[in-house]
TIDREN-400160 format. One record per residue (C-alpha): residue number from 1; residue in one letter; chain; x, y, z. Coordinates in nm, 2 decimals. Example, Ala and Ser with C-alpha at 12.3 -4.5 7.8 and 13.67 -1.06 7.14 Angstrom:
BEGIN
  nr rest kette   east  north     up
   1    A     A   1.23  -0.45   0.78
   2    S     A   1.37  -0.11   0.71
//
This chain:
BEGIN
  nr rest kette   east  north     up
   1    M     A   3.20  -1.50   1.68
   2    L     A   3.16  -1.42   1.31
   3    F     A   3.18  -1.05   1.37
   4    M     A   3.50  -1.10   1.58
   5    A     A   3.65  -1.31   1.30
   6    F     A   3.56  -1.04   1.05
   7    T     A   3.72  -0.77   1.26
   8    I     A   4.04  -0.96   1.31
   9    L     A   4.06  -1.05   0.95
  10    A     A   4.00  -0.70   0.84
  11    C     A   4.27  -0.56   1.07
  12    G     A   4.51  -0.83   0.97
  13    S     A   4.46  -0.75   0.60
  14    G     A   4.61  -0.40   0.65
  15    K     A   4.29  -0.20   0.70
  16    S     A   4.31   0.09   0.94
  17    D     A   4.08   0.11   1.24
  18    G     A   3.91   0.40   1.06
  19    N     A   3.83   0.19   0.76
  20    V     A   3.70  -0.09   0.98
  21    K     A   3.47   0.15   1.15
  22    E     A   3.35   0.29   0.82
  23    S     A   3.27  -0.06   0.68
  24    N     A   3.08  -0.14   1.00
  25    K     A   2.88   0.18   0.96
  26    I     A   2.78   0.09   0.61
  27    K     A   2.70  -0.26   0.72
  28    Y     A   2.46  -0.14   0.98
  29    A     A   2.30   0.11   0.74
  30    N     A   2.24  -0.17   0.50
  31    Q     A   2.04  -0.36   0.76
  32    I     A   1.76  -0.12   0.67
  33    N     A   1.58  -0.31   0.40
  34    T     A   1.26  -0.30   0.21
  35    E     A   1.13  -0.63   0.34
  36    D     A   1.14  -0.53   0.70
  37    L     A   0.99  -0.19   0.62
  38    K     A   0.71  -0.35   0.43
  39    E     A   0.63  -0.58   0.71
  40    H     A   0.61  -0.30   0.96
  41    L     A   0.42  -0.06   0.74
  42    F     A   0.16  -0.31   0.61
  43    L     A   0.08  -0.40   0.97
  44    L     A   0.07  -0.04   1.11
  45    S     A  -0.16   0.07   0.82
  46    S     A  -0.38  -0.23   0.81
  47    D     A  -0.76  -0.21   0.85
  48    I     A  -0.75  -0.39   1.18
  49    L     A  -0.59  -0.09   1.35
  50    E     A  -0.88   0.13   1.23
  51    G     A  -0.66   0.43   1.15
  52    R     A  -0.47   0.45   1.48
  53    K     A  -0.67   0.75   1.61
  54    T     A  -0.54   0.90   1.93
  55    G     A  -0.71   0.75   2.23
  56    E     A  -0.91   0.49   2.05
  57    K     A  -0.92   0.12   2.13
  58    R     A  -0.75   0.00   1.81
  59    Q     A  -0.46   0.25   1.85
  60    K     A  -0.36   0.03   2.14
  61    L     A  -0.28  -0.25   1.89
  62    A     A  -0.02  -0.02   1.74
  63    V     A   0.11   0.05   2.09
  64    N     A   0.14  -0.33   2.16
  65    Y     A   0.32  -0.39   1.83
  66    L     A   0.57  -0.11   1.89
  67    T     A   0.65  -0.20   2.25
  68    A     A   0.68  -0.57   2.18
  69    Y     A   0.92  -0.49   1.90
  70    Y     A   1.15  -0.28   2.12
  71    E     A   1.14  -0.55   2.39
  72    H     A   1.24  -0.80   2.13
  73    L     A   1.53  -0.59   2.02
  74    G     A   1.64  -0.55   2.38
  75    L     A   1.63  -0.17   2.38
  76    T     A   1.61   0.00   2.72
  77    A     A   1.29   0.15   2.85
  78    P     A   1.37   0.49   3.00
  79    N     A   1.35   0.53   3.38
  80    D     A   1.00   0.61   3.51
  81    Y     A   0.84   0.48   3.18
  82    P     A   0.81   0.10   3.22
  83    D     A   0.72  -0.09   2.91
  84    Y     A   0.83   0.20   2.69
  85    I     A   0.51   0.39   2.76
  86    Q     A   0.48   0.76   2.85
  87    M     A   0.11   0.78   2.91
  88    I     A  -0.06   1.11   2.84
  89    P     A  -0.39   1.17   3.03
  90    Q     A  -0.70   1.24   2.83
  91    E     A  -0.74   1.59   2.96
  92    F     A  -0.41   1.70   2.81
  93    F     A  -0.56   1.66   2.46
  94    N     A  -0.80   1.95   2.51
  95    N     A  -1.12   1.74   2.44
  96    R     A  -0.97   1.61   2.11
  97    S     A  -0.92   1.25   2.23
  98    N     A  -1.17   1.00   2.37
  99    G     A  -0.91   0.86   2.61
 100    P     A  -0.55   0.86   2.73
 101    S     A  -0.28   0.77   2.48
 102    P     A   0.09   0.71   2.51
 103    N     A   0.41   0.81   2.35
 104    I     A   0.64   0.52   2.29
 105    L     A   1.00   0.57   2.41
 106    A     A   1.30   0.34   2.37
 107    Y     A   1.67   0.43   2.40
 108    I     A   2.03   0.32   2.36
 109    E     A   2.26   0.47   2.62
 110    G     A   2.57   0.64   2.49
 111    S     A   2.92   0.52   2.58
 112    E     A   3.10   0.86   2.63
 113    F     A   2.83   1.12   2.66
 114    P     A   2.53   0.93   2.80
 115    N     A   2.36   1.24   2.92
 116    E     A   2.35   1.40   2.57
 117    V     A   2.08   1.27   2.35
 118    V     A   1.99   1.25   1.98
 119    I     A   1.62   1.20   1.93
 120    I     A   1.48   1.02   1.63
 121    S     A   1.10   1.06   1.61
 122    A     A   0.79   0.99   1.41
 123    H     A   0.42   1.01   1.50
 124    Y     A   0.23   0.69   1.49
 125    D     A  -0.13   0.82   1.52
 126    H     A  -0.36   0.89   1.23
 127    L     A  -0.72   0.99   1.16
 128    G     A  -0.91   0.68   1.26
 129    M     A  -1.24   0.60   1.09
 130    K     A  -1.53   0.80   0.94
 131    G     A  -1.83   0.58   0.92
 132    D     A  -1.72   0.25   0.78
 133    E     A  -1.42   0.40   0.60
 134    V     A  -1.07   0.34   0.74
 135    Y     A  -0.80   0.62   0.71
 136    N     A  -0.50   0.38   0.70
 137    G     A  -0.23   0.65   0.70
 138    A     A   0.03   0.44   0.52
 139    D     A   0.25   0.73   0.42
 140    D     A   0.11   0.95   0.71
 141    N     A   0.28   0.82   0.91
 142    A     A   0.32   0.44   0.91
 143    S     A   0.62   0.52   0.68
 144    G     A   0.79   0.73   0.95
 145    S     A   0.71   0.49   1.23
 146    S     A   0.85   0.20   1.02
 147    A     A   1.16   0.40   0.95
 148    V     A   1.22   0.46   1.32
 149    M     A   1.18   0.09   1.40
 150    E     A   1.44   0.00   1.14
 151    L     A   1.68   0.27   1.26
 152    A     A   1.65   0.13   1.62
 153    Q     A   1.73  -0.22   1.49
 154    S     A   2.05  -0.10   1.31
 155    F     A   2.18   0.11   1.61
 156    Q     A   2.10  -0.18   1.85
 157    M     A   2.30  -0.42   1.63
 158    A     A   2.59  -0.18   1.64
 159    K     A   2.58  -0.16   2.01
 160    K     A   2.56  -0.54   2.06
 161    Q     A   2.87  -0.57   1.83
 162    G     A   3.07  -0.32   2.03
 163    N     A   3.00  -0.02   1.81
 164    G     A   2.74   0.16   2.01
 165    P     A   2.69   0.54   1.99
 166    K     A   2.89   0.79   2.20
 167    R     A   2.57   0.98   2.28
 168    S     A   2.24   0.83   2.38
 169    I     A   1.98   0.79   2.11
 170    L     A   1.61   0.81   2.21
 171    F     A   1.36   0.67   1.96
 172    I     A   1.01   0.82   2.01
 173    H     A   0.68   0.74   1.85
 174    F     A   0.46   1.04   1.92
 175    T     A   0.08   1.02   1.96
 176    G     A  -0.16   1.30   1.91
 177    E     A   0.02   1.47   1.62
 178    E     A  -0.28   1.48   1.39
 179    I     A  -0.49   1.66   1.65
 180    G     A  -0.24   1.92   1.74
 181    L     A   0.12   1.80   1.80
 182    F     A   0.01   1.69   2.15
 183    G     A   0.25   1.40   2.20
 184    S     A   0.56   1.61   2.14
 185    K     A   0.42   1.89   2.34
 186    Y     A   0.38   1.65   2.64
 187    Y     A   0.73   1.52   2.60
 188    I     A   0.87   1.87   2.59
 189    E     A   0.70   1.93   2.92
 190    N     A   0.80   1.59   3.06
 191    P     A   1.13   1.51   2.90
 192    V     A   1.33   1.19   2.98
 193    F     A   1.65   1.39   2.92
 194    S     A   1.66   1.76   3.00
 195    L     A   1.61   1.98   2.71
 196    D     A   1.95   2.13   2.76
 197    S     A   2.10   1.78   2.70
 198    T     A   1.89   1.72   2.38
 199    I     A   2.12   1.81   2.09
 200    V     A   1.88   1.74   1.80
 201    D     A   1.55   1.60   1.68
 202    L     A   1.54   1.41   1.35
 203    N     A   1.17   1.39   1.27
 204    I     A   1.04   1.16   1.00
 205    D     A   0.69   1.23   0.87
 206    M     A   0.57   1.10   0.53
 207    V     A   0.87   0.95   0.36
 208    G     A   0.72   0.67   0.15
 209    R     A   0.58   0.84  -0.16
 210    I     A   0.69   1.05  -0.45
 211    D     A   0.51   1.38  -0.51
 212    D     A   0.41   1.54  -0.84
 213    N     A   0.73   1.75  -0.86
 214    Y     A   0.94   1.43  -0.88
 215    K     A   0.75   1.18  -1.08
 216    G     A   1.00   0.98  -1.26
 217    K     A   1.28   1.11  -1.04
 218    K     A   1.24   0.93  -0.72
 219    D     A   1.58   0.98  -0.54
 220    Y     A   1.50   1.30  -0.35
 221    V     A   1.37   1.41  -0.01
 222    Y     A   1.25   1.74   0.12
 223    L     A   1.45   1.87   0.43
 224    I     A   1.30   2.13   0.65
 225    G     A   1.46   2.32   0.93
 226    T     A   1.82   2.21   0.88
 227    N     A   1.97   2.55   0.91
 228    R     A   1.71   2.74   1.11
 229    L     A   1.89   2.69   1.44
 230    S     A   2.22   2.54   1.34
 231    E     A   2.42   2.59   1.02
 232    D     A   2.65   2.33   1.17
 233    L     A   2.37   2.07   1.14
 234    H     A   2.29   2.18   0.79
 235    E     A   2.65   2.13   0.68
 236    L     A   2.67   1.79   0.85
 237    S     A   2.35   1.68   0.68
 238    E     A   2.48   1.79   0.34
 239    N     A   2.82   1.63   0.38
 240    T     A   2.66   1.30   0.50
 241    N     A   2.43   1.28   0.21
 242    K     A   2.71   1.35  -0.04
 243    K     A   2.92   1.08   0.11
 244    Y     A   2.66   0.80   0.16
 245    T     A   2.32   0.84  -0.01
 246    N     A   2.35   1.10  -0.28
 247    L     A   1.98   1.20  -0.26
 248    K     A   1.86   1.53  -0.40
 249    L     A   1.80   1.74  -0.09
 250    D     A   1.52   1.98  -0.17
 251    Y     A   1.48   2.28   0.06
 252    T     A   1.17   2.42  -0.12
 253    Y     A   0.97   2.41   0.20
 254    N     A   1.24   2.54   0.43
 255    I     A   1.20   2.90   0.32
 256    G     A   1.06   3.13   0.59
 257    D     A   0.76   3.23   0.39
 258    D     A   0.65   2.88   0.28
 259    P     A   0.27   2.92   0.23
 260    N     A   0.23   2.55   0.35
 261    N     A   0.41   2.64   0.68
 262    Y     A   0.54   2.28   0.70
 263    Y     A   0.80   2.39   0.95
 264    E     A   0.53   2.42   1.21
 265    R     A   0.32   2.12   1.12
 266    S     A   0.49   1.82   1.26
 267    D     A   0.64   1.72   1.60
 268    H     A   0.98   1.86   1.54
 269    Y     A   0.84   2.21   1.58
 270    N     A   0.79   2.17   1.96
 271    F     A   1.16   2.10   1.98
 272    A     A   1.25   2.39   1.76
 273    K     A   1.05   2.63   1.97
 274    N     A   1.28   2.53   2.26
 275    N     A   1.60   2.61   2.05
 276    I     A   1.67   2.25   1.98
 277    P     A   1.80   2.20   1.62
 278    I     A   1.58   1.98   1.40
 279    I     A   1.56   1.82   1.06
 280    F     A   1.22   1.73   0.92
 281    Y     A   1.23   1.45   0.66
 282    F     A   0.94   1.47   0.42
 283    N     A   0.84   1.34   0.07
 284    G     A   0.59   1.62   0.00
 285    S     A   0.22   1.60  -0.02
 286    H     A   0.01   1.40  -0.27
 287    E     A  -0.34   1.33  -0.38
 288    D     A  -0.39   1.07  -0.11
 289    Y     A  -0.30   1.29   0.19
 290    H     A  -0.56   1.26   0.47
 291    R     A  -0.78   1.04   0.24
 292    I     A  -0.88   0.68   0.26
 293    T     A  -0.66   0.61  -0.04
 294    D     A  -0.34   0.66   0.16
 295    T     A  -0.27   0.28   0.16
 296    A     A   0.03   0.06   0.18
 297    D     A   0.02  -0.06  -0.18
 298    K     A   0.12   0.29  -0.30
 299    I     A   0.44   0.31  -0.09
 300    N     A   0.77   0.31  -0.28
 301    F     A   0.98   0.09  -0.05
 302    D     A   1.30   0.14  -0.23
 303    I     A   1.30   0.51  -0.17
 304    L     A   1.17   0.47   0.18
 305    A     A   1.47   0.25   0.26
 306    L     A   1.71   0.50   0.10
 307    R     A   1.56   0.79   0.29
 308    T     A   1.58   0.59   0.61
 309    R     A   1.95   0.52   0.55
 310    L     A   2.01   0.89   0.51
 311    V     A   1.86   0.94   0.86
 312    F     A   2.08   0.66   0.99
 313    Y     A   2.40   0.81   0.86
 314    T     A   2.31   1.16   0.99
 315    A     A   2.22   1.02   1.33
 316    W     A   2.54   0.82   1.34
 317    E     A   2.75   1.13   1.27
 318    L     A   2.56   1.34   1.53
 319    A     A   2.58   1.06   1.80
 320    N     A   2.95   0.99   1.75
 321    R     A   3.12   1.32   1.67
 322    D     A   3.33   1.47   1.95
 323    E     A   3.16   1.81   1.96
 324    R     A   2.80   1.91   2.02
 325    L     A   2.63   2.10   1.74
 326    V     A   2.70   2.46   1.73
 327    L     A   2.39   2.67   1.75
 328    N     A   2.36   2.98   1.53
 329    A     A   2.28   3.19   1.84
 330    D     A   2.62   3.08   1.99
 331    K     A   2.83   3.19   1.70
 332    K     A   3.04   3.50   1.77
//
């Protein structure tokens, strides 16, 4: 009722329909907040989960948390994957896992192009334990998983208030990333939506810290892959950032001869190999990468929230524009 009253009042005050939609978009983006991110991230990176190693018993606690969250939000579990779980058999992991392990899938159906999908992804696994030491993986990648959870909440609020996306949005938490990008590989081989219907993957992996290059200058994010397959995607991303978040978009690691080869080191790469445009959101490496010191107390939640809002606005534009992305290969 409050939302209806707000809409009627706004329209009655002389605002155009476009302005109302714009204010709604900003309202949904601002639902992404530091307190919610902190709650999710502290739990996902807590000692009790023992580092969320693929196939291990305590990784299942993360699975339970994620699936309960999506059920609480009221997101749809895709057909053939009840309880949001796409279980991957142990043998798929090439002897790198001690058991089966699932991807977590939840989606919002589009109103006009339901068979076209925007994927928003992050891996939720980490390195587990070595002896008595827990590799908490707060930045890698409880930060990305927490961001995906917040994004799902904002888009679901929009849908409930009559402003759902034109295209479907599939939220995926991949398993098996740390041991070889297995979760995304399995999804590519067993997609919920055909790969031809998948227009983009926005992949979030390590977005809660500030690297040495930006100490004292926190409002940045590294983007990788934006123009590799679609200059149209790159332009949309740039324009969206200028309009809404005004982060410094750093393309240092997007160069073809990047010695770190980050373009091939997270789950987006399995989509890119199949000619699906991607953006990889990344804060850069730091001294705690893959160490027991990657803990929640070192996360900068203000910048995590701002980076997550950038993904929200980008996904909103991709899900609601009339045209699909133009691939570089399709240009004449």
